Residue frames relative to the residue before (quaternion, step in Angstrom):
aa qw qx qy qz dx dy dz
X 1.0000 0.0000 0.0000 0.0000 0.00 0.00 0.00
X 0.6694 -0.4802 0.3445 0.4501 3.61 -0.38 -1.07
X 0.6377 -0.5172 0.3985 0.4087 3.48 -1.28 0.14
X 0.5517 -0.5900 0.4663 0.3607 3.54 -1.16 0.55
X 0.7720 0.3332 -0.2529 0.4786 3.55 -0.90 0.87
X 0.5454 0.5909 -0.4136 0.4270 3.58 1.24 -0.21
X 0.7719 0.2996 -0.2472 0.5033 3.52 -0.84 0.99
X 0.5415 0.5768 -0.4186 0.4460 3.58 1.24 -0.19
X 0.2035 -0.7938 0.5650 0.0958 3.54 -0.75 1.00
X 0.3644 -0.7277 0.5364 0.2234 3.56 -0.84 0.95
X 0.5485 0.6151 -0.3966 0.4044 3.59 1.23 -0.31
X 0.6284 0.5423 -0.3404 0.4417 3.58 1.15 -0.51
X 0.6675 0.4759 -0.2956 0.4904 3.56 1.16 -0.54
X 0.1279 -0.8040 0.5788 0.0480 3.56 -0.75 1.05
X 0.4719 -0.6463 0.5179 0.3022 3.53 -1.15 0.66
X 0.5076 -0.6196 0.4811 0.3563 3.59 -1.08 0.55
X 0.4998 -0.6592 0.4737 0.3022 3.56 -1.04 0.75
X 0.4735 -0.6845 0.4815 0.2745 3.56 -1.05 0.79
X 0.5899 -0.5232 0.3965 0.4701 3.57 1.10 -0.61
X 0.5070 -0.6602 0.4678 0.2971 3.50 -1.17 0.52
X 0.5001 -0.6316 0.4987 0.3199 3.54 -1.17 0.61
X 0.3444 -0.7420 0.5424 0.1914 3.55 -0.85 0.99
X 0.1689 -0.8384 0.5135 0.0698 3.56 0.27 1.32
X 0.5962 0.5878 -0.3688 0.4037 3.59 1.09 -0.59
X 0.6230 0.5346 -0.3454 0.4547 3.61 1.21 -0.31
X 0.5925 0.5981 -0.3588 0.4030 3.61 1.23 -0.31
X 0.7708 0.2922 -0.1415 0.5481 3.59 1.18 -0.50
X 0.1767 -0.7461 0.6286 0.1304 3.54 -1.27 0.51
X 0.1938 -0.7870 0.5796 0.0848 3.56 -0.81 1.02
X 0.0297 0.7758 -0.6273 0.0609 3.56 -0.77 1.11
X 0.8196 -0.0771 0.0116 0.5676 3.57 -0.31 1.22
X 0.7837 -0.2576 0.2281 0.5171 3.56 -0.64 -1.18
X 0.6517 0.5134 -0.3248 0.4541 3.61 1.22 0.05
X 0.2149 -0.7528 0.6126 0.1086 3.53 -1.20 0.70
X 0.0560 -0.7903 0.6100 0.0156 3.59 -0.87 0.97
X 0.4356 -0.6865 0.5182 0.2654 3.56 -1.17 0.64
X 0.3440 -0.7398 0.5421 0.2011 3.57 -0.99 0.80
X 0.7474 0.3518 -0.1974 0.5279 3.59 1.09 -0.64
X 0.5582 -0.6145 0.4489 0.3308 3.55 -1.28 0.46
X 0.3974 -0.6705 0.5682 0.2639 3.55 -1.22 0.57
X 0.5094 -0.6287 0.4921 0.3211 3.55 -1.17 0.62
X 0.4208 -0.7218 0.4807 0.2661 3.64 -0.78 0.93
X 0.6555 0.4986 -0.3205 0.4680 3.62 1.13 -0.49
X 0.7530 0.4128 -0.2133 0.4659 3.57 0.79 -1.06
X 0.4628 -0.6912 0.4411 0.3369 3.58 1.11 -0.56
X 0.7508 -0.3887 0.2872 0.4503 3.50 -1.35 -0.16
X 0.7168 0.4234 -0.3313 0.4439 3.53 -1.08 0.81
X 0.6953 0.3515 -0.2557 0.5724 3.58 1.28 -0.26
X 0.1945 -0.8200 0.5326 0.0781 3.55 -0.44 1.23
X 0.3940 -0.7028 0.5465 0.2284 3.53 -1.25 0.56
X 0.4575 -0.6709 0.5123 0.2796 3.56 -1.06 0.79
X 0.3099 -0.7449 0.5646 0.1739 3.55 -1.08 0.76
X 0.0575 -0.7793 0.6240 -0.0057 3.54 -0.64 1.19
X 0.7242 -0.4413 0.2950 0.4402 3.56 -1.28 0.12
X 0.8308 0.1941 -0.0620 0.5179 3.58 0.89 -0.90
X 0.7938 0.2076 -0.1035 0.5623 3.60 1.23 0.06
X 0.2884 -0.6711 0.6426 0.2313 3.52 -1.45 0.16
X 0.0125 0.8212 -0.5697 0.0313 3.60 -0.81 0.92
X 0.3885 -0.7035 0.5546 0.2158 3.53 -1.19 0.74
X 0.3691 -0.7484 0.5105 0.2076 3.57 -0.86 0.94
X 0.6422 0.5385 -0.3265 0.4370 3.57 1.20 -0.38
X 0.8261 0.1867 -0.0849 0.5249 3.61 0.73 -1.01
X 0.5061 -0.6835 0.4062 0.3343 3.62 1.22 -0.25
X 0.3777 0.7297 -0.4880 0.2946 3.59 1.26 0.15
X 0.0590 -0.8080 0.5862 -0.0060 3.60 -0.90 0.94
X 0.0829 -0.7556 0.6483 0.0438 3.55 -1.05 0.89
X 0.2793 -0.7548 0.5704 0.1643 3.55 -0.83 0.97
X 0.4234 -0.7149 0.5016 0.2410 3.57 -1.03 0.79
X 0.6633 -0.4963 0.3826 0.4090 3.53 -1.30 0.26
X 0.5837 0.5937 -0.3631 0.4183 3.57 1.12 -0.69
X 0.6866 0.4776 -0.2914 0.4643 3.60 0.93 -0.84
X 0.6257 0.5400 -0.3399 0.4488 3.61 1.09 -0.65
X 0.6500 0.5042 -0.3095 0.4770 3.57 1.04 -0.75
X 0.6471 0.5273 -0.3215 0.4470 3.59 0.99 -0.77
X 0.6774 0.4804 -0.3098 0.4631 3.61 0.98 -0.71
X 0.6310 0.5383 -0.3401 0.4432 3.61 1.09 -0.56
X 0.6290 0.5655 -0.3353 0.4149 3.60 1.10 -0.62
X 0.5837 0.6151 -0.3666 0.3829 3.59 1.13 -0.52
């Protein structure tokens, strides 16, 4: 007959979705004004937000990372 796995299509197998980004959490609406809750990436410009980690802010698009003062103090204590 044939080899095992011949004819199996990887196109039929789909990866599970990670989930949708909750964009409504990025902004705060107060009356007629809108403010951003997250930081913008200084390299990519407005519209690209940076992820907030415990010790740093990082951009998912370009990889730019800024470390916070909290992380600098923790490394000095060692």
